[in-house]
C-alpha positions as CSV (number, residue, x, y, z in Angstrom):
1,M,-22.9,4.4,11.1
2,D,-25.0,7.6,11.0
3,W,-22.6,9.4,8.6
4,Q,-23.0,6.6,6.1
5,R,-26.8,6.5,6.3
6,L,-26.9,10.3,5.8
7,W,-24.8,10.0,2.7
8,L,-26.8,7.1,1.4
9,G,-30.0,9.1,1.8
10,F,-28.5,12.3,0.4
11,L,-27.1,10.8,-2.8
12,L,-29.5,10.4,-5.7
13,P,-30.7,6.8,-6.2
14,L,-28.2,4.8,-8.2
15,T,-29.3,2.3,-10.9
16,V,-27.6,-0.8,-12.0
17,S,-28.7,-2.2,-15.4
18,C,-32.2,-0.6,-14.9
19,R,-32.6,-1.8,-11.3
20,V,-32.4,0.4,-8.2
21,V,-29.4,-0.2,-5.9
22,G,-30.6,-0.9,-2.4
23,P,-29.1,0.8,0.7
24,G,-27.4,-2.4,1.8
25,E,-25.5,-2.7,-1.5
26,K,-24.5,1.0,-1.4
27,E,-23.4,0.7,2.2
28,A,-21.3,-2.4,1.3
29,A,-19.7,-0.5,-1.6
30,V,-18.8,2.5,0.7
31,D,-17.3,0.0,3.3
32,Y,-15.2,-1.5,0.5
33,L,-13.9,1.8,-0.8
34,L,-13.0,2.8,2.8
35,Q,-11.3,-0.5,3.6
36,Y,-9.0,-0.5,0.6
37,G,-8.0,3.1,0.5
38,Y,-10.1,4.6,-2.2
39,L,-12.3,6.7,0.1
40,Q,-11.5,8.5,3.4
41,R,-13.8,8.9,6.4
42,P,-15.2,12.4,6.8
43,L,-13.3,14.6,9.1
44,E,-14.4,14.9,12.7
45,G,-17.5,17.0,13.0
46,L,-18.8,16.1,9.5
47,D,-21.7,13.8,9.2
48,N,-21.5,12.6,5.6
49,F,-19.5,12.2,2.5
50,R,-19.6,14.7,-0.3
51,P,-21.2,12.9,-3.3
52,E,-18.3,14.0,-5.5
53,D,-15.9,12.2,-3.2
54,V,-17.8,8.9,-3.5
55,T,-18.0,9.3,-7.3
56,E,-14.3,10.0,-7.5
57,A,-13.6,6.9,-5.3
58,L,-15.7,4.7,-7.6
59,R,-14.0,6.1,-10.6
60,A,-10.6,5.4,-9.1
61,F,-11.6,1.8,-8.2
62,Q,-13.0,1.2,-11.7
63,E,-9.9,2.6,-13.4
64,A,-7.6,0.5,-11.1
65,S,-9.8,-2.6,-11.9
66,E,-9.7,-2.1,-15.7
67,L,-13.5,-1.5,-15.7
68,P,-15.5,1.1,-17.6
69,V,-15.0,4.3,-15.7
70,S,-18.4,5.8,-14.9
71,G,-18.3,6.7,-11.2
72,R,-21.6,4.7,-10.8
73,L,-22.1,1.5,-8.9
74,D,-22.9,-0.7,-11.9
75,D,-23.1,-4.5,-12.1
76,A,-19.4,-5.0,-13.1
77,T,-18.2,-2.8,-10.2
78,S,-20.4,-4.6,-7.6
79,A,-19.2,-7.9,-8.9
80,R,-15.5,-6.9,-8.7
81,M,-16.0,-5.8,-5.1
82,R,-17.4,-9.2,-4.2
83,Q,-14.4,-11.1,-5.6
84,P,-11.9,-12.7,-3.1
85,R,-8.7,-10.6,-2.7
86,C,-5.7,-9.6,-0.7
87,G,-6.3,-7.8,2.5
88,L,-3.8,-5.0,1.9
89,E,-5.0,-1.5,0.7
90,D,-4.5,-0.4,-2.9
91,P,-2.7,2.8,-1.9
92,F,-2.4,5.4,-4.7
93,N,-3.0,2.5,-7.2
94,E,-4.9,4.8,-9.5
95,K,-2.0,7.2,-9.9
96,T,0.2,5.1,-12.2
97,L,-0.1,2.1,-14.6
98,K,3.3,0.9,-13.2
99,Y,4.0,-1.4,-10.3
100,L,4.0,0.3,-6.8
101,L,7.1,0.0,-4.5
102,L,6.5,-0.1,-0.8
103,G,9.9,-0.9,0.6
104,R,13.0,-3.0,0.2
105,W,15.2,-5.4,2.2
106,R,18.7,-4.2,2.6
107,K,20.0,-7.7,1.7
108,K,19.3,-10.2,-1.0
109,H,19.8,-13.4,0.9
110,L,16.8,-14.0,3.1
111,T,15.7,-16.7,5.6
112,F,12.2,-18.0,5.9
113,R,10.3,-20.2,8.3
114,I,7.0,-22.1,7.7
115,V,5.3,-21.8,11.1
116,N,2.1,-23.6,9.9
117,L,0.2,-23.7,6.6
118,P,-3.6,-24.1,5.8
119,S,-4.9,-27.5,6.9
120,T,-7.1,-28.2,3.8
121,L,-4.0,-29.4,1.9
122,P,-1.6,-32.3,2.8
123,S,1.5,-30.8,4.5
124,Y,3.8,-31.9,1.8
125,T,1.6,-30.4,-1.0
126,A,1.2,-27.1,0.9
127,R,5.0,-27.0,1.5
128,A,5.8,-27.6,-2.2
129,A,3.4,-24.8,-3.2
130,V,5.1,-22.3,-0.9
131,L,8.6,-23.3,-2.1
132,Q,7.4,-22.8,-5.7
133,A,6.1,-19.4,-4.7
134,F,9.6,-18.3,-3.5
135,Q,11.1,-19.7,-6.7
136,Y,8.9,-17.4,-8.9
137,W,10.8,-14.4,-7.4
138,S,14.3,-15.9,-7.2
139,S,14.1,-16.9,-10.9
140,V,13.9,-13.2,-12.1
141,A,15.8,-11.3,-9.4
142,P,19.1,-12.0,-7.5
143,L,17.4,-13.2,-4.4
144,T,18.0,-16.4,-2.4
145,F,15.8,-17.9,0.3
146,R,17.0,-20.3,3.0
147,E,14.6,-22.1,5.2
148,V,15.1,-22.3,8.9
149,K,13.1,-24.8,11.1
150,A,13.1,-22.8,14.3
151,G,13.8,-19.4,15.8
152,W,13.8,-16.1,14.0
153,A,13.5,-15.8,10.2
154,D,13.2,-12.7,7.9
155,I,9.9,-14.0,6.5
156,R,7.5,-16.1,8.5
157,L,4.5,-17.8,7.0
158,S,1.5,-18.9,9.1
159,S,-2.2,-19.7,8.8
160,H,-4.8,-18.1,11.1
161,G,-8.6,-18.1,11.7
162,R,-10.9,-15.3,12.7
163,H,-9.9,-13.4,15.9
164,S,-6.5,-15.0,16.1
165,P,-4.4,-13.3,18.8
166,H,-1.3,-13.8,16.6
167,C,-2.8,-11.8,13.6
168,S,-2.9,-8.0,13.8
169,S,-5.7,-7.8,11.2
170,S,-8.4,-10.4,11.7
171,F,-9.7,-12.4,8.8
172,D,-13.4,-12.3,7.8
173,G,-14.3,-15.9,6.9
174,P,-14.4,-17.7,3.5
175,G,-14.4,-16.0,0.2
176,R,-13.4,-12.5,1.2
177,V,-9.9,-11.5,2.3
178,L,-7.7,-14.5,1.5
179,A,-4.3,-13.4,3.0
180,H,-2.2,-10.5,3.9
181,A,1.5,-9.6,4.5
182,D,3.7,-7.0,6.0
183,I,6.1,-5.0,3.8
184,P,9.9,-5.0,4.5
185,E,11.4,-5.4,6.9
186,L,8.7,-6.9,9.0
187,G,8.2,-10.2,7.3
188,S,4.9,-11.7,8.4
189,V,2.8,-13.6,5.8
190,H,-0.7,-14.8,7.0
191,F,-3.2,-17.0,5.2
192,D,-6.9,-17.3,6.1
193,E,-7.4,-20.8,7.6
194,E,-11.1,-20.8,6.7
195,E,-10.5,-20.8,2.9
196,L,-10.6,-23.9,0.9
197,W,-6.9,-24.0,-0.1
198,T,-6.1,-26.2,-3.1
199,E,-3.4,-27.1,-5.6
200,G,-3.7,-28.4,-9.1
201,T,-7.4,-27.7,-9.4
202,Y,-9.8,-24.9,-10.3
203,R,-11.7,-25.5,-7.0
204,G,-11.1,-23.4,-4.0
205,V,-8.1,-21.0,-3.7
206,N,-4.7,-21.8,-5.1
207,L,-2.1,-21.6,-2.3
208,R,0.9,-21.4,-4.6
209,I,-0.4,-18.2,-6.4
210,I,-1.6,-16.5,-3.3
211,A,1.6,-17.3,-1.4
212,A,3.6,-15.8,-4.3
213,H,1.4,-12.7,-4.2
214,E,1.9,-12.2,-0.5
215,L,5.6,-12.8,-0.8
216,G,5.7,-10.0,-3.4
217,H,4.4,-7.7,-0.6
218,A,6.9,-9.1,1.9
219,L,9.6,-8.2,-0.6
220,G,8.4,-4.7,-1.1
221,L,5.8,-4.7,-4.0
222,G,2.4,-3.0,-3.7
223,H,-0.6,-3.8,-5.8
224,S,-0.6,-3.7,-9.6
225,R,-3.3,-2.2,-11.8
226,Y,-2.9,-5.0,-14.4
227,T,-5.7,-7.5,-13.6
228,Q,-3.6,-10.4,-14.9
229,A,-0.5,-9.5,-12.9
230,L,0.3,-11.6,-9.8
231,M,0.3,-8.4,-7.7
232,A,-3.3,-7.5,-8.8
233,P,-5.3,-7.1,-5.6
234,V,-8.2,-9.4,-6.7
235,Y,-7.6,-13.2,-7.0
236,A,-7.8,-14.1,-10.7
237,G,-8.2,-17.9,-10.1
238,Y,-6.1,-21.0,-10.7
239,R,-3.8,-20.9,-13.7
240,P,-2.1,-24.2,-14.5
241,Y,0.7,-22.6,-16.6
242,F,1.1,-19.5,-14.3
243,K,4.0,-17.2,-14.8
244,L,4.8,-13.7,-13.6
245,H,3.4,-10.8,-15.6
246,P,5.9,-8.3,-17.0
247,D,4.7,-5.7,-14.5
248,D,5.6,-8.1,-11.6
249,V,9.1,-8.7,-13.1
250,A,9.7,-5.0,-13.7
251,G,8.7,-4.2,-10.1
252,I,10.9,-6.8,-8.4
253,Q,13.8,-5.9,-10.6
254,A,13.4,-2.2,-9.8
255,L,13.9,-3.2,-6.2
256,Y,16.7,-5.8,-6.4
257,G,18.1,-5.8,-9.9
258,K,18.0,-8.4,-12.6
259,K,19.0,-12.0,-12.2
260,S,22.6,-12.5,-13.4
261,P,24.5,-15.8,-13.2
262,E,27.8,-13.8,-13.1
263,I,26.9,-12.1,-9.7
264,G,28.7,-14.0,-6.9
265,E,27.3,-14.6,-3.5
266,E,29.4,-11.8,-1.9
267,E,28.5,-9.1,-4.4
268,E,25.6,-6.9,-3.3
269,E,25.8,-3.8,-5.5
270,D,22.6,-2.7,-7.1
271,T,23.9,-1.6,-10.5
272,T,20.5,-2.1,-12.1
273,L,18.3,0.0,-9.8
274,P,16.4,2.9,-11.4
275,T,18.1,6.3,-11.5
276,T,15.1,7.8,-9.7
277,T,15.0,7.6,-5.9
278,L,11.9,5.4,-5.6
279,V,13.7,3.3,-3.1
280,P,16.8,4.6,-1.3
281,T,19.9,2.4,-1.3
282,E,20.4,2.9,2.5
283,P,16.8,3.3,3.9
284,G,18.0,3.4,7.5
285,P,16.5,1.6,10.5
286,M,12.8,0.8,10.5
287,P,11.2,3.2,13.1
288,D,8.8,2.1,15.8
289,P,5.7,4.3,15.2
290,C,4.7,4.0,18.9
291,S,7.9,5.4,20.4
292,G,10.4,8.2,19.8
293,D,9.9,11.6,18.3
294,L,8.5,12.2,14.8
295,D,10.2,14.4,12.2
296,A,6.9,15.8,10.9
297,V,3.1,15.1,10.8
298,M,0.9,16.3,8.0
299,L,-2.9,16.1,7.2
300,G,-2.4,15.3,3.5
301,P,-4.3,14.3,0.3
302,R,-7.6,12.5,0.6
303,G,-7.8,13.3,4.3
304,K,-5.0,10.9,5.3
305,T,-2.7,11.9,8.2
306,Y,1.0,11.1,7.4
307,A,3.6,10.7,10.1
308,F,7.3,11.0,9.1
309,K,10.3,9.5,10.8
310,G,13.7,9.0,9.2
311,N,13.3,7.6,5.7
312,Y,9.8,6.2,6.5
313,V,6.2,7.5,6.5
314,W,3.0,5.8,7.6
315,T,-0.6,6.8,7.6
316,V,-2.7,7.3,10.8
317,T,-6.4,6.7,10.8
318,A,-9.2,6.5,13.4
319,S,-8.8,2.7,13.4
320,G,-5.0,2.8,14.0
321,L,-1.8,2.8,12.0
322,G,-1.8,2.2,8.3
323,P,0.9,0.7,6.0
324,L,4.5,1.8,6.4
325,F,6.2,3.2,3.3
326,Q,9.6,4.6,2.4
327,V,9.2,8.3,1.8
328,S,10.7,8.3,-1.7
329,A,8.3,5.4,-2.7
330,L,5.4,7.9,-2.4
331,W,7.1,11.2,-3.3
332,E,9.8,10.5,-5.9
333,G,12.9,12.5,-5.3
334,L,12.1,13.4,-1.7
335,P,14.7,12.7,1.0
336,G,14.0,11.4,4.5
337,N,14.7,13.1,7.8
338,L,12.5,16.0,7.1
339,D,12.1,19.2,9.2
340,A,8.5,19.9,8.4
341,A,5.6,19.1,5.9
342,V,2.4,20.9,5.1
343,Y,-0.5,20.3,2.7
344,S,-2.9,23.0,1.3
345,P,-6.2,21.4,0.3
346,R,-7.0,24.6,-1.6
347,T,-4.1,24.3,-4.0
348,Q,-3.4,20.6,-3.5
349,W,0.3,21.5,-3.0
350,I,2.5,19.8,-0.4
351,H,5.6,21.6,0.8
352,F,8.4,19.6,2.4
353,F,11.2,21.3,4.2
354,K,14.7,20.0,5.0
355,G,17.7,22.1,5.9
356,D,17.8,25.1,3.5
357,K,15.6,23.5,0.8
358,V,11.9,23.2,0.0
359,W,10.2,20.6,-2.2
360,R,6.8,21.2,-3.7
361,Y,4.5,18.4,-4.9
362,T,1.0,18.4,-6.4
363,N,-0.3,15.5,-4.4
364,F,2.4,13.0,-5.3
365,K,4.1,14.6,-8.3
366,M,7.0,17.1,-7.9
367,S,6.4,20.5,-9.3
368,P,8.8,21.7,-12.0
369,G,11.8,23.7,-10.7
370,F,11.9,22.1,-7.3
371,P,13.6,21.7,-4.9
372,K,14.4,25.3,-4.2
373,K,16.5,27.1,-1.6
374,L,14.7,28.7,1.4
375,N,15.8,32.3,1.1
376,R,13.4,34.3,3.3
377,V,12.9,32.2,6.4
378,G,16.3,30.4,6.6
379,P,17.1,26.7,7.2
380,N,15.9,24.1,9.7
381,L,12.2,24.9,10.3
382,D,10.6,23.5,13.4
383,A,7.1,22.9,11.9
384,A,4.5,24.0,9.3
385,L,0.7,24.3,9.6
386,Y,-2.2,25.0,7.2
387,W,-4.8,27.2,8.9
388,P,-8.2,26.7,7.1
389,I,-9.8,29.8,8.5
390,N,-7.6,32.2,6.5
391,K,-6.2,29.6,4.1
392,K,-2.6,30.4,4.9
393,V,0.4,28.2,5.6
394,F,2.3,29.1,8.8
395,L,6.0,28.2,9.2
396,F,7.4,27.9,12.7
397,K,11.0,28.5,13.7
398,E,12.4,29.3,17.1
399,C,8.9,30.0,18.6
400,Q,8.2,32.6,15.9
401,T,5.7,32.3,13.1
402,S,5.9,33.6,9.6
403,P,2.7,33.4,7.4
404,R,3.2,32.3,3.8
405,P,0.7,31.9,1.0
406,P,-0.4,28.3,0.5
């Protein structure tokens, strides 16, 4: 990676507790920050990172990990990066101390199928651990889970080794990425077959706790910034008297409501959902990123490319498609089915257009006074573009352009 080596040579030598950090350790840290969403690859045509981007990424990781925030690769930061963890990114984890919502099932009664589980545990022990993992969530939210032995199920659990053709994101061997899962309404939960999976002991990796974490993703929760929360990205080890952290409970109840014995099987109303639009009640059908027309595409904050379709948005990188989110889970108060979106790196403003209205956000926070009515250009734009040469935003409608200040 020439761009990485150039950056490593350009940056002043880092020290960790009075020792010089070697190029291999720095390169491993950059790889980690890239893999888990804290740092973006340089744009095409650029050879290296800006030092301030790497420092900001380290600070974001340290803050999200409840470490002293220095922006330097110190011993504690290096140690945290070596800990086993979930394979999902920590998207925008540094923006809020609260749980992160990634999606939501449009029903509360879900089926699941155990395709296969890690072989280091007796089958009956592994099965009991997974059933307990489901129970953690059903005990605090009005969710039910019914097992099916064959055919399709909403949530499917399986174990895979490296380079498995049935796993879209290959595992990396023992002690690193332990498991990963898809967000609603995809439903796959995968465990790394090469880990030493255990139950009732401090040895190895506890299957029950990791299964509960990945089921949290499958139900729509992202990673938590609380290191003792179940949804923290780094595995905190076996806990014999484990229970959900308040942040875990608040997150699942924001999605599905509180557990109530008075709610009958037929009642599906979400009377306890938050008044904000973090998750729409009717998110609409899940789009296929590889087919159909997009509503909008935007090169947005941190160099990520965002593709919008209906009520969903996903990131696009050089290595492929990133996680799928509901639009309002990232930009609170923003509807789906947009006409256009544009980001100005100079002001860090994002403008979203739909019908005769415009929304403005500074990165992921809506600006006061928005949404506003589009008075000068009229409704139903076709597209919007930021032109870096003159630092202007261009709005496109009916094959005509109208320059606007960013």
